[in-house]
BAKEPA-321673 format. One record per residue: residue in three letters; x, y, z of N, C-alpha, C, O in turn. Coordinates in steps of 0.1 Angstrom, whole numbers, padded with zeros to 4 digits, always signed. Example, Ala and Ser with C-alpha at 12.3 -4.5 7.8 and 13.67 -1.06 7.14 Angstrom:
# residues 2
ALA+0132-0057+0078+0123-0045+0078+0132-0033+0078+0142-0033+0085 SER+0128-0022+0071+0137-0011+0071+0129+0000+0079+0134+0011+0080 
//
This chain:
# residues 318
MET+1377+1048+1064+1375+1061+1056+1389+1068+1055+1396+1069+1065 THR+1392+1074+1044+1404+1082+1043+1400+1097+1043+1392+1102+1035 LEU+1406+1105+1052+1403+1119+1053+1413+1127+1045+1425+1123+1045 SER+1410+1137+1039+1420+1146+1033+1427+1154+1043+1422+1154+1055 LEU+1438+1160+1041+1446+1168+1051+1437+1180+1056+1438+1184+1068 LYS+1429+1186+1047+1420+1195+1051+1409+1190+1061+1406+1197+1071 GLN+1405+1179+1058+1395+1173+1068+1400+1169+1081+1394+1169+1091 LEU+1413+1165+1081+1420+1161+1093+1423+1175+1101+1422+1174+1113 ALA+1426+1185+1095+1428+1198+1102+1415+1203+1107+1414+1209+1118 GLU+1405+1201+1100+1391+1204+1106+1387+1197+1117+1381+1202+1127 ALA+1391+1184+1117+1388+1175+1128+1396+1179+1141+1391+1179+1152 ARG+1409+1183+1139+1417+1188+1150+1411+1201+1155+1412+1204+1167 GLU+1406+1210+1147+1400+1222+1151+1388+1218+1160+1386+1224+1170 ALA+1380+1209+1155+1368+1207+1162+1371+1201+1176+1362+1202+1185 LEU+1381+1194+1177+1386+1189+1191+1393+1199+1200+1393+1199+1212 GLY+1399+1209+1193+1408+1218+1201+1402+1231+1203+1408+1239+1211 ALA+1390+1235+1197+1385+1248+1199+1370+1246+1204+1364+1235+1203 PRO+1363+1257+1208+1349+1256+1212+1342+1250+1198+1344+1254+1187 LEU+1333+1241+1201+1328+1232+1191+1322+1239+1178+1324+1235+1167 PHE+1316+1250+1181+1309+1257+1170+1315+1271+1167+1308+1279+1161 ALA+1327+1273+1171+1333+1286+1170+1338+1287+1156+1344+1277+1150 GLY+1337+1298+1150+1344+1302+1137+1339+1294+1125+1347+1293+1115 LEU+1328+1288+1125+1324+1279+1112+1320+1290+1101+1315+1301+1104 ALA+1324+1285+1090+1323+1295+1078+1309+1297+1073+1307+1306+1065 GLY+1299+1289+1078+1286+1291+1072+1284+1286+1058+1276+1290+1050 ASP+1293+1276+1055+1294+1271+1041+1285+1258+1038+1288+1250+1029 VAL+1275+1257+1047+1266+1245+1045+1254+1249+1036+1250+1261+1035 GLU+1248+1239+1031+1235+1240+1024+1225+1232+1032+1229+1222+1039 VAL+1213+1235+1031+1203+1228+1039+1190+1226+1030+1188+1234+1021 SER+1182+1216+1034+1169+1215+1029+1160+1209+1039+1166+1203+1048 PHE+1147+1210+1038+1139+1206+1049+1127+1199+1043+1123+1202+1032 GLU+1122+1190+1052+1111+1181+1049+1099+1184+1059+1101+1186+1071 PHE+1087+1185+1053+1075+1187+1059+1065+1176+1056+1066+1167+1047 PHE+1055+1175+1064+1043+1166+1062+1030+1174+1059+1029+1185+1065 PRO+1022+1171+1050+1010+1178+1046+1001+1180+1058+0998+1170+1065 PRO+0996+1192+1061+0988+1195+1073+0973+1189+1071+0967+1189+1060 LYS+0967+1185+1082+0954+1179+1082+0943+1189+1085+0931+1187+1082 THR+0946+1200+1092+0937+1210+1096+0941+1224+1093+0953+1227+1090 GLU+0932+1234+1095+0936+1248+1092+0947+1252+1102+0957+1258+1098 LYS+0946+1248+1115+0955+1251+1125+0969+1246+1122+0980+1253+1123 MET+0969+1233+1117+0983+1227+1113+0988+1234+1101+1000+1234+1099 GLU+0979+1239+1092+0984+1245+1079+0990+1258+1084+1000+1263+1078 ALA+0984+1265+1093+0989+1278+1098+1004+1275+1105+1013+1284+1104 THR+1006+1264+1111+1018+1260+1118+1029+1258+1107+1040+1263+1108 LEU+1025+1251+1097+1034+1247+1087+1040+1260+1080+1052+1261+1078 TRP+1030+1270+1077+1034+1282+1070+1043+1290+1079+1052+1297+1075 ASP+1040+1290+1092+1048+1297+1101+1063+1291+1101+1073+1299+1101 THR+1063+1278+1101+1076+1272+1100+1083+1274+1088+1095+1277+1088 LEU+1076+1274+1076+1083+1277+1063+1087+1291+1064+1098+1294+1059 THR+1080+1301+1069+1083+1315+1070+1096+1317+1078+1105+1324+1073 THR+1098+1310+1089+1109+1311+1097+1122+1305+1090+1133+1310+1091 LEU+1120+1294+1084+1132+1286+1078+1137+1292+1064+1148+1291+1060 ALA+1126+1299+1057+1129+1303+1043+1141+1313+1043+1149+1312+1033 PRO+1143+1322+1052+1156+1331+1051+1169+1323+1051+1179+1328+1046 LEU+1169+1311+1055+1182+1303+1055+1185+1298+1041+1196+1292+1039 GLY+1176+1302+1031+1179+1298+1018+1180+1283+1015+1189+1279+1008 PRO+1171+1275+1019+1171+1261+1015+1173+1258+1000+1168+1266+0992 LYS+1179+1247+0998+1180+1243+0984+1168+1239+0978+1164+1241+0967 PHE+1160+1231+0988+1146+1228+0984+1139+1224+0997+1145+1222+1007 VAL+1126+1224+0996+1118+1217+1007+1109+1206+1001+1104+1208+0990 SER+1107+1196+1008+1099+1185+1003+1088+1183+1013+1088+1186+1024 VAL+1077+1176+1006+1065+1173+1014+1062+1158+1011+1062+1153+1000 THR+1060+1151+1023+1058+1137+1024+1045+1133+1018+1036+1142+1015 TYR+1043+1119+1016+1033+1113+1009+1029+1101+1018+1037+1092+1021 GLY+1016+1101+1022+1012+1090+1031+1012+1076+1024+1011+1074+1012 ALA+1012+1066+1033+1012+1052+1028+0999+1050+1020+0988+1053+1025 GLY+1001+1043+1008+0988+1041+1000+0983+1053+0993+0972+1053+0987 GLY+0990+1064+0994+0985+1077+0988+0975+1084+0997+0967+1093+0992 SER+0976+1080+1010+0966+1085+1019+0966+1100+1020+0956+1106+1024 THR+0977+1107+1017+0976+1121+1017+0979+1128+1004+0984+1139+1003 ARG+0974+1121+0994+0978+1125+0980+0973+1139+0977+0981+1147+0972 GLU+0961+1142+0979+0955+1155+0977+0961+1166+0986+0964+1177+0981 ARG+0963+1163+0998+0970+1173+1006+0985+1176+1004+0989+1188+1005 THR+0991+1165+1000+1005+1167+0995+1005+1176+0983+1013+1185+0983 HIS+0998+1173+0973+0997+1181+0961+0994+1195+0964+1000+1204+0959 ALA+0983+1198+0973+0979+1211+0975+0991+1218+0982+0993+1230+0979 THR+0998+1212+0991+1008+1219+0999+1021+1223+0990+1027+1233+0991 VAL+1024+1213+0981+1035+1215+0973+1032+1225+0963+1041+1234+0960 ALA+1019+1224+0957+1016+1235+0947+1015+1249+0953+1018+1258+0946 ARG+1012+1250+0965+1011+1263+0972+1025+1269+0974+1027+1281+0972 ILE+1034+1260+0978+1048+1264+0980+1055+1269+0967+1062+1278+0966 ALA+1052+1261+0956+1057+1263+0943+1052+1277+0937+1059+1284+0931 SER+1039+1281+0940+1033+1292+0935+1035+1304+0943+1035+1315+0938 GLU+1036+1303+0956+1036+1315+0965+1051+1318+0972+1053+1327+0979 THR+1061+1309+0969+1073+1312+0975+1084+1310+0963+1081+1305+0952 ALA+1095+1314+0966+1107+1313+0956+1115+1300+0960+1125+1297+0953 ILE+1111+1292+0969+1117+1280+0974+1115+1268+0965+1103+1266+0963 PRO+1124+1261+0959+1121+1250+0951+1114+1238+0960+1119+1234+0970 ALA+1102+1234+0955+1095+1225+0962+1096+1211+0956+1095+1209+0944 ALA+1098+1201+0965+1099+1186+0960+1086+1179+0965+1083+1181+0977 ALA+1080+1171+0957+1069+1163+0962+1073+1149+0963+1080+1144+0953 HIS+1070+1142+0973+1072+1128+0975+1061+1121+0967+1050+1125+0966 LEU+1066+1110+0960+1057+1101+0952+1061+1087+0955+1073+1083+0955 THR+1051+1078+0956+1054+1064+0960+1048+1054+0948+1040+1058+0940 CYS+1052+1042+0950+1046+1032+0941+1034+1025+0947+1027+1017+0941 VAL+1030+1028+0959+1020+1020+0967+1005+1023+0962+1001+1035+0960 ASP+0998+1011+0959+0984+1011+0956+0980+1021+0945+0970+1028+0947 ALA+0989+1022+0934+0985+1029+0923+0992+1024+0910+1004+1019+0910 SER+0984+1025+0900+0990+1020+0887+0999+1030+0881+1000+1042+0885 ARG+1006+1025+0870+1016+1035+0864+1009+1047+0858+1014+1058+0859 ASP+0997+1044+0852+0990+1056+0846+0986+1065+0857+0988+1077+0855 GLU+0981+1060+0868+0978+1070+0879+0990+1077+0884+0988+1089+0885 ILE+1001+1071+0886+1013+1078+0891+1018+1088+0880+1023+1099+0883 ASP+1018+1084+0868+1022+1093+0858+1014+1106+0857+1019+1116+0854 SER+1000+1103+0859+0991+1114+0859+0994+1124+0870+0994+1136+0869 ILE+0997+1119+0882+1000+1127+0893+1013+1135+0891+1014+1147+0894 ALA+1023+1128+0885+1036+1135+0882+1034+1146+0871+1040+1157+0872 GLN+1025+1143+0861+1022+1154+0851+1016+1166+0858+1020+1177+0855 SER+1007+1163+0867+1000+1175+0874+1009+1183+0882+1008+1195+0883 TYR+1020+1176+0889+1030+1184+0895+1038+1192+0886+1041+1204+0889 TRP+1042+1187+0875+1050+1195+0865+1042+1206+0859+1047+1217+0857 ASP+1028+1204+0858+1020+1215+0854+1018+1226+0863+1016+1238+0860 ALA+1019+1222+0876+1019+1231+0888+1031+1238+0890+1032+1247+0899 GLY+1042+1235+0882+1055+1242+0885+1065+1235+0893+1075+1241+0895 VAL+1062+1223+0897+1071+1215+0905+1080+1207+0897+1075+1200+0887 ARG+1093+1209+0900+1103+1203+0891+1112+1192+0899+1121+1187+0893 HIS+1109+1189+0911+1117+1180+0919+1108+1170+0926+1098+1174+0933 ILE+1110+1157+0923+1103+1146+0929+1112+1138+0938+1123+1134+0934 VAL+1107+1135+0950+1114+1124+0959+1106+1111+0956+1095+1109+0961 ALA+1113+1103+0949+1107+1090+0944+1111+1079+0952+1122+1075+0954 LEU+1099+1072+0959+1101+1062+0969+1093+1050+0966+1082+1051+0960 ARG+1098+1038+0969+1089+1027+0968+1076+1028+0976+1065+1026+0971 GLY+1078+1033+0989+1068+1035+0998+1066+1024+1008+1070+1013+1005 ASP+1060+1028+1019+1056+1017+1029+1043+1012+1026+1034+1018+1021 PRO+1041+0999+1030+1027+0993+1028+1017+1001+1036+1020+1007+1046 PRO+1004+1001+1031+0994+1009+1038+0990+1005+1052+0984+1012+1059 ARG+0993+0992+1054+0990+0987+1068+1003+0982+1075+1010+0974+1069 MET+1004+0987+1087+1016+0983+1095+1018+0968+1095+1008+0961+1097 GLY+1030+0963+1094+1033+0949+1095+1032+0941+1083+1037+0929+1083 GLU+1026+0946+1073+1025+0939+1060+1037+0941+1051+1045+0951+1053 LYS+1040+0932+1042+1050+0934+1032+1045+0942+1021+1034+0942+1017 PHE+1055+0949+1014+1051+0957+1002+1048+0947+0990+1056+0938+0988 VAL+1036+0949+0984+1032+0942+0972+1029+0952+0961+1021+0962+0963 ALA+1036+0950+0950+1034+0960+0939+1020+0959+0934+1014+0948+0934 HIS+1014+0971+0929+1002+0972+0922+1004+0963+0910+1015+0963+0904 PRO+0994+0955+0905+0996+0947+0893+0999+0954+0881+1006+0948+0872 ARG+0994+0967+0880+0997+0976+0869+1006+0987+0872+1006+0998+0866 GLY+1014+0985+0884+1021+0996+0889+1036+0995+0888+1041+0986+0882 TYR+1043+1004+0893+1057+1003+0893+1062+0994+0905+1057+0995+0916 ALA+1072+0984+0902+1074+0974+0912+1084+0979+0922+1084+0974+0933 ASN+1091+0990+0920+1101+0995+0929+1105+1008+0926+1101+1014+0915 ALA+1113+1014+0934+1117+1029+0932+1125+1031+0919+1124+1041+0913 ALA+1133+1020+0915+1141+1022+0903+1133+1023+0891+1136+1031+0882 GLU+1121+1014+0891+1112+1016+0880+1105+1030+0880+1103+1036+0870 LEU+1101+1034+0892+1094+1047+0894+1103+1058+0887+1099+1065+0879 VAL+1115+1058+0891+1125+1069+0886+1125+1069+0871+1124+1079+0864 LYS+1127+1057+0866+1127+1056+0851+1114+1061+0844+1114+1068+0834 GLY+1103+1057+0851+1091+1062+0846+1088+1078+0846+1083+1084+0837 LEU+1092+1083+0858+1092+1097+0860+1100+1105+0850+1096+1115+0845 LYS+1112+1100+0847+1120+1107+0838+1114+1107+0823+1117+1115+0815 GLN+1104+1098+0821+1097+1097+0808+1085+1106+0807+1081+1110+0797 VAL+1081+1110+0820+1070+1120+0820+1075+1133+0818+1069+1141+0811 ALA+1086+1137+0825+1091+1151+0823+1106+1150+0830+1109+1141+0837 PRO+1113+1161+0825+1128+1160+0831+1129+1165+0845+1136+1175+0848 PHE+1123+1158+0854+1123+1162+0868+1137+1160+0874+1145+1152+0869 GLU+1140+1168+0884+1152+1164+0893+1146+1154+0902+1135+1155+0907 ILE+1153+1144+0905+1147+1132+0913+1157+1128+0924+1169+1126+0922 SER+1151+1128+0936+1159+1123+0948+1153+1110+0952+1141+1108+0951 VAL+1161+1101+0957+1157+1088+0962+1162+1086+0976+1169+1095+0981 ALA+1157+1076+0983+1160+1072+0996+1173+1063+0997+1177+1055+0988 ALA+1180+1065+1008+1192+1057+1011+1191+1053+1026+1184+1061+1034 TYR+1197+1043+1030+1197+1037+1044+1210+1033+1049+1215+1022+1047 PRO+1215+1043+1057+1227+1040+1063+1229+1028+1072+1240+1023+1074 GLU+1218+1024+1078+1217+1012+1086+1209+1000+1079+1205+0991+1086 THR+1208+1001+1066+1202+0991+1058+1186+0991+1059+1181+0991+1070 HIS+1179+0991+1047+1165+0990+1047+1160+0977+1053+1165+0966+1051 PRO+1150+0978+1062+1145+0965+1069+1141+0954+1059+1142+0943+1063 ASP+1138+0957+1047+1135+0946+1037+1147+0940+1030+1145+0930+1023 ALA+1158+0946+1031+1171+0941+1025+1175+0930+1031+1173+0928+1043 ASP+1182+0920+1023+1187+0908+1030+1201+0910+1036+1206+0902+1044 CYS+1208+0921+1031+1221+0925+1036+1224+0939+1031+1217+0945+1023 ALA+1235+0944+1037+1239+0958+1034+1243+0960+1019+1241+0970+1012 ASP+1250+0949+1015+1255+0950+1001+1243+0950+0991+1243+0959+0982 SER+1234+0943+0993+1222+0943+0984+1215+0956+0985+1208+0960+0975 ASP+1215+0962+0997+1208+0975+0997+1216+0985+0990+1209+0994+0984 ILE+1229+0985+0990+1237+0994+0983+1235+0992+0968+1235+1002+0961 ASP+1233+0979+0964+1231+0976+0949+1217+0983+0945+1216+0988+0934 ASN+1208+0982+0954+1194+0987+0951+1195+1002+0950+1188+1008+0942 LEU+1203+1009+0958+1206+1023+0957+1212+1026+0944+1209+1036+0937 LYS+1222+1019+0940+1229+1021+0927+1219+1020+0915+1221+1027+0905 ARG+1210+1010+0916+1200+1009+0905+1191+1021+0904+1189+1026+0893 LYS+1187+1026+0916+1179+1039+0915+1186+1050+0908+1180+1057+0900 LEU+1199+1052+0912+1207+1062+0907+1209+1061+0892+1208+1070+0884 ASP+1213+1048+0888+1216+1045+0875+1202+1047+0866+1203+1050+0854 ALA+1190+1046+0871+1178+1048+0865+1175+1062+0861+1167+1065+0853 GLY+1183+1071+0868+1182+1085+0865+1180+1094+0876+1180+1106+0874 ALA+1180+1089+0888+1179+1098+0901+1192+1107+0902+1203+1102+0898 ASP+1190+1119+0907+1201+1128+0908+1209+1128+0921+1220+1133+0922 GLN+1202+1124+0931+1209+1123+0944+1200+1115+0953+1189+1111+0950 ALA+1205+1111+0966+1198+1104+0975+1198+1112+0988+1206+1120+0991 ILE+1187+1109+0996+1186+1114+1009+1184+1103+1019+1175+1094+1017 THR+1193+1103+1030+1192+1091+1038+1181+1092+1049+1175+1102+1052 GLN+1178+1080+1052+1169+1079+1065+1177+1085+1077+1189+1086+1077 PHE+1169+1089+1086+1177+1095+1098+1185+1085+1106+1181+1074+1106 PHE+1195+1089+1112+1203+1081+1121+1208+1089+1132+1205+1101+1132 PHE+1214+1083+1142+1219+1090+1154+1234+1088+1156+1239+1090+1167 SER+1241+1083+1147+1256+1081+1149+1263+1085+1137+1261+1079+1126 PRO+1272+1095+1138+1280+1099+1126+1287+1088+1120+1288+1087+1108 GLU+1292+1078+1128+1299+1067+1122+1290+1058+1113+1296+1053+1103 ALA+1277+1057+1116+1269+1050+1108+1269+1056+1093+1268+1049+1083 PHE+1269+1070+1093+1269+1076+1079+1282+1074+1073+1283+1070+1061 PHE+1293+1077+1080+1306+1075+1074+1309+1061+1069+1315+1059+1059 ARG+1305+1050+1076+1306+1037+1072+1297+1035+1059+1301+1027+1050 PHE+1286+1041+1059+1277+1039+1047+1284+1047+1035+1283+1043+1024 ARG+1290+1059+1038+1296+1067+1027+1308+1058+1022+1309+1056+1010 ASP+1316+1053+1030+1327+1044+1025+1321+1033+1016+1327+1030+1006 ALA+1309+1026+1020+1304+1015+1013+1298+1019+0998+1300+1013+0988 TYR+1292+1030+0998+1287+1034+0985+1298+1040+0976+1296+1040+0964 THR+1309+1045+0982+1319+1050+0974+1326+1038+0968+1329+1038+0956 ARG+1329+1028+0975+1334+1014+0970+1325+1008+0959+1330+1002+0949 ALA+1313+1011+0960+1303+1006+0950+1304+1014+0937+1298+1010+0927 GLY+1311+1025+0937+1312+1034+0925+1302+1044+0925+1300+1051+0914 ILE+1294+1047+0935+1284+1057+0935+1290+1071+0937+1297+1073+0946 THR+1287+1079+0928+1293+1093+0930+1283+1103+0932+1287+1115+0935 ALA+1270+1101+0930+1259+1111+0933+1259+1116+0946+1264+1109+0955 PRO+1254+1129+0949+1254+1133+0961+1245+1125+0970+1234+1121+0966 ILE+1248+1122+0983+1241+1115+0993+1238+1125+1006+1248+1127+1013 LEU+1227+1130+1008+1224+1140+1017+1220+1133+1030+1211+1124+1030 PRO+1227+1135+1041+1223+1129+1054+1210+1135+1059+1208+1147+1061 GLY+1201+1127+1063+1188+1130+1069+1189+1133+1083+1194+1123+1090 ILE+1186+1144+1089+1188+1147+1103+1174+1149+1109+1165+1156+1104 LEU+1172+1141+1121+1159+1142+1127+1162+1147+1141+1167+1139+1149 PRO+1159+1160+1145+1161+1165+1158+1149+1158+1166+1137+1159+1162 VAL+1153+1153+1177+1142+1144+1184+1134+1154+1194+1138+1158+1204 SER+1122+1157+1189+1113+1165+1196+1103+1156+1205+1099+1161+1216 ASN+1101+1144+1200+1091+1136+1207+1098+1122+1208+1097+1115+1197 VAL+1103+1118+1219+1110+1106+1221+1102+1093+1218+1107+1084+1211 ALA+1091+1093+1223+1081+1081+1220+1079+1079+1205+1081+1068+1199 THR+1076+1091+1198+1073+1089+1185+1086+1086+1176+1085+1080+1166 THR+1097+1090+1181+1110+1088+1174+1113+1072+1175+1116+1066+1166 ARG+1110+1067+1187+1114+1052+1190+1104+1044+1180+1108+1034+1175 LYS+1092+1049+1178+1083+1041+1170+1088+1042+1156+1088+1031+1149 ILE+1091+1054+1151+1096+1055+1137+1109+1048+1135+1110+1041+1125 ALA+1119+1049+1144+1131+1042+1142+1129+1027+1143+1136+1021+1136 GLY+1120+1021+1151+1118+1007+1150+1112+1002+1136+1115+0992+1131 ALA+1105+1011+1131+1099+1006+1116+1109+1008+1106+1109+1000+1097 CYS+1118+1017+1107+1128+1019+1096+1142+1013+1098+1151+1013+1090 GLY+1143+1007+1110+1157+1000+1112+1167+1008+1117+1179+1004+1117 THR+1164+1021+1123+1173+1030+1128+1177+1026+1143+1167+1024+1150 GLU+1189+1026+1147+1193+1023+1161+1193+1036+1169+1198+1046+1164 ILE+1186+1036+1181+1188+1047+1189+1198+1042+1200+1195+1032+1207 PRO+1210+1049+1201+1220+1045+1211+1214+1046+1225+1206+1054+1229 GLN+1219+1036+1234+1215+1037+1247+1218+1050+1255+1210+1055+1263 TRP+1229+1056+1251+1232+1069+1258+1223+1079+1254+1221+1089+1262 MET+1217+1078+1242+1207+1087+1239+1193+1085+1245+1186+1095+1247 ASN+1190+1074+1248+1178+1069+1256+1180+1075+1270+1171+1082+1275 ASP+1191+1073+1275+1195+1078+1289+1193+1093+1290+1188+1098+1300 LEU+1198+1100+1280+1197+1115+1280+1183+1120+1281+1180+1130+1287 PHE+1173+1113+1275+1159+1118+1274+1152+1112+1286+1140+1115+1288 GLU+1157+1103+1294+1150+1097+1304+1145+1107+1315+1153+1115+1319 GLY+1133+1107+1318+1127+1117+1328+1123+1130+1323+1119+1138+1331 LEU+1125+1132+1310+1120+1145+1304+1107+1145+1297+1105+1155+1290 ASP+1099+1135+1300+1086+1135+1293+1077+1146+1297+1068+1151+1290 ASP+1078+1152+1310+1070+1163+1314+1078+1176+1315+1073+1185+1321 HIS+1090+1176+1307+1097+1188+1307+1101+1192+1292+1112+1191+1288 PRO+1091+1197+1285+1093+1199+1271+1104+1209+1268+1112+1206+1259 THR+1105+1220+1275+1116+1229+1272+1130+1223+1273+1139+1225+1265 THR+1131+1216+1284+1145+1208+1286+1147+1199+1275+1157+1197+1269 ARG+1136+1192+1272+1138+1181+1262+1141+1187+1248+1149+1180+1241 GLN+1136+1199+1244+1140+1206+1232+1155+1210+1233+1162+1210+1223 LEU+1160+1215+1245+1173+1219+1246+1183+1207+1244+1192+1208+1237 VAL+1179+1196+1250+1188+1183+1249+1187+1179+1235+1198+1175+1230 ALA+1175+1179+1228+1174+1175+1214+1183+1183+1204+1191+1177+1196 ALA+1183+1196+1207+1190+1205+1198+1205+1203+1200+1213+1203+1190 THR+1210+1200+1213+1224+1198+1216+1228+1185+1209+1238+1184+1202 VAL+1221+1174+1211+1224+1161+1206+1226+1162+1190+1236+1158+1184 ALA+1215+1168+1183+1215+1168+1169+1227+1177+1164+1233+1174+1154 ALA+1229+1189+1170+1238+1198+1166+1252+1192+1167+1259+1193+1157 GLU+1255+1185+1178+1268+1178+1180+1271+1168+1168+1281+1168+1163 MET+1260+1160+1165+1262+1151+1154+1265+1158+1141+1274+1154+1134 CYS+1257+1169+1137+1259+1176+1126+1273+1182+1125+1278+1183+1114 ARG+1279+1187+1137+1292+1192+1137+1302+1181+1135+1313+1183+1128 ARG+1300+1169+1139+1309+1159+1135+1309+1153+1120+1319+1149+1114 LEU+1296+1154+1115+1294+1152+1102+1302+1163+1093+1309+1160+1084 TYR+1300+1176+1097+1307+1186+1090+1322+1184+1091+1330+1185+1081 SER+1327+1180+1103+1342+1176+1104+1347+1166+1094+1358+1166+1089 GLY+1336+1157+1090+1339+1147+1081+1337+1150+1067+1337+1141+1058 GLY+1334+1163+1064+1333+1167+1050+1319+1171+1045+1317+1175+1034 VAL+1309+1168+1053+1295+1169+1050+1292+1184+1049+1295+1191+1058 ARG+1285+1189+1038+1282+1203+1036+1268+1205+1032+1264+1217+1030 HIS+1258+1194+1032+1245+1196+1029+1237+1187+1039+1239+1175+1039 PHE+1229+1193+1047+1221+1186+1056+1205+1188+1054+1200+1198+1051 HIS+1199+1177+1054+1185+1176+1050+1177+1173+1064+1178+1162+1070 PHE+1169+1183+1069+1163+1181+1081+1149+1177+1080+1141+1182+1072 TYR+1145+1167+1088+1131+1163+1090+1125+1171+1101+1127+1169+1113 THR+1117+1181+1097+1114+1190+1107+1102+1188+1115+1099+1194+1125 LEU+1094+1177+1111+1081+1175+1117+1072+1187+1119+1065+1189+1129 ASN+1074+1196+1108+1067+1209+1107+1069+1219+1119+1061+1228+1121 ARG+1080+1217+1126+1085+1227+1136+1098+1232+1132+1106+1225+1126 ALA+1100+1245+1135+1111+1253+1129+1122+1253+1140+1134+1252+1136 GLU+1119+1253+1153+1128+1258+1163+1142+1250+1163+1153+1256+1163 LEU+1141+1236+1164+1152+1228+1164+1161+1229+1152+1173+1232+1153 SER+1155+1228+1141+1163+1229+1128+1169+1243+1126+1180+1244+1122 PHE+1163+1253+1130+1168+1267+1128+1180+1268+1137+1190+1273+1133 ALA+1178+1263+1150+1189+1264+1160+1202+1256+1155+1213+1260+1157 ILE+1200+1246+1150+1211+1236+1145+1218+1244+1133+1230+1245+1133 CYS+1210+1249+1125+1215+1258+1113+1223+1268+1119+1234+1270+1114 HIS+1218+1276+1128+1225+1287+1134+1239+1284+1139+1249+1290+1137 LEU+1239+1272+1147+1252+1267+1152+1262+1263+1142+1274+1264+1144 LEU+1256+1258+1131+1266+1255+1120+1271+1266+1111+1278+1264+1101 GLY+1267+1279+1116+1272+1291+1110+1263+1297+1099+1267+1307+1092 LEU+1251+1290+1097+1242+1295+1086+1235+1306+1091+1229+1305+1102 ARG+1234+1318+1084+1227+1329+1088+1219+1335+1076+1223+1335+1065 ALA+1207+1340+1081+1198+1347+1071+1205+1359+1067+1211+1366+1076 PRO+1203+1363+1054+1209+1377+1049+1201+1388+1058+1189+1388+1061 LYS+1210+1397+1061+1204+1409+1068+1198+1418+1059+1203+1421+1048 VAL+1185+1422+1063+1177+1432+1055+1181+1445+1059+1181+1448+1071 ALA+1184+1454+1050+1187+1468+1052+1175+1475+1058+1164+1473+1054 ALA+1178+1483+1068+1167+1491+1075+1162+1502+1066+1170+1507+1058 ALA+1150+1505+1066+1145+1515+1058+1151+1529+1063+1152+1531+1075 PRO+1154+1538+1054+1159+1551+1059+1149+1559+1068+1137+1558+1066 VAL+1154+1565+1077+1145+1574+1086+1145+1587+1079+1155+1592+1076 LEU+1132+1592+1077+1131+1605+1071+1131+1616+1082+1124+1615+1092 GLN+1138+1626+1079+1139+1637+1089+1129+1647+1086+1127+1650+1074 GLU+1121+1652+1095+1111+1663+1092+1119+1676+1091+1128+1679+1098 ASN+1115+1683+1081+1121+1696+1079+1118+1705+1091+1107+1706+1097 ALA+1128+1712+1096+1126+1722+1107+1117+1733+1103+1120+1739+1092 ALA+1108+1737+1111+1099+1747+1107+1105+1761+1109+1098+1771+1106 
//
């Protein structure tokens, strides 16, 4: 990877000064949520959204379960964000277990609800351990889905990217080729699967640059709030958890506050190193919790605008 003089100076500053001192706050952020199952979970999601909204996210996205298992809840959540907030809302949409006509109809309903951004994914099989099989009348892959969505409406479209290679890809080069097909089909940008090594992202950036990809690729950041869950998800998507990170969380299962402090420190340091390498947009997998993502954004210099205090009225002296 070749760094510019400005980036080299930034790297020297990161090494020679307090790690988070004097950052310009010139980052952009976006946040991902999952659709709530209960009224209590819905209240938590809206509390999280309320906390993160003042940071001015470029968009927030809502996930979509395997086989469309959360289809209605995803639609309801995205539609509510679109109608009740000023934050651009993006809906995840997959190819799994649905015909083209069904998917096109869902996409049209999003457009009618005011949603202008779709995260287009091939999707995971509905049952763990199975291989993806396209619906006989459906979209075969994400590139086909992107092309189809562009024919429904002029959506902004994000797609997935894999710094450590998709588990179904036969090699890193073919995975990059697949990413390029999705972008060439009309996608506007890509969001990466989460990773825990800045070097993994930088190597990936070098590879897609060599492949001629110029579209924005947003690094996906997962602050680790639950280690066991993270290990499970990482195993399914091919993300490596470094041993030093496993060691840091060892013995913290019964210490949630300490675990959160460690999680914020680890994720913030990685984001700082990504920032030193030129990254200016971070996409946070929030797991519907605000604290860790908000803390990391604060460390990166991002601040909510100050709201002017209401004037104090003086009573007239009698």
